[in-house]
Residue, then its C-alpha position, 0 to 999 in steps of 0.5 A: m148471661l139470663k140473669s142479667v137479662i131478667k136484671l136488666k128486665y126488670r129495672f126496665h118495668l121499675l124505670l116504666q112505672k115512676y115515668n108513669e107516675v110522675l107523669m100522671e101527678d102533671a097531668v090534667c085530663k082524669e083520662l090520661k092519669s087513669r091510663l097511666q095509671q094502669k100503665a104504673v100497675y101494669h109496671k108494677q106487676r111485671a116487676i115483681f112477677i121478674e123479682f121472683k125469678m131472680 
């Protein structure tokens, strides 16, 4: 049960990372691109951290 929750969290963060990267490509404003990039980096870091728990 716990392992499946960890896998779900891992996939969730990867999904949000990819989603923010796609939004970043279409963003017009530099400020928005910067915020989306920060979010993508955060979710990538969380996914890597969770991957080490698995």
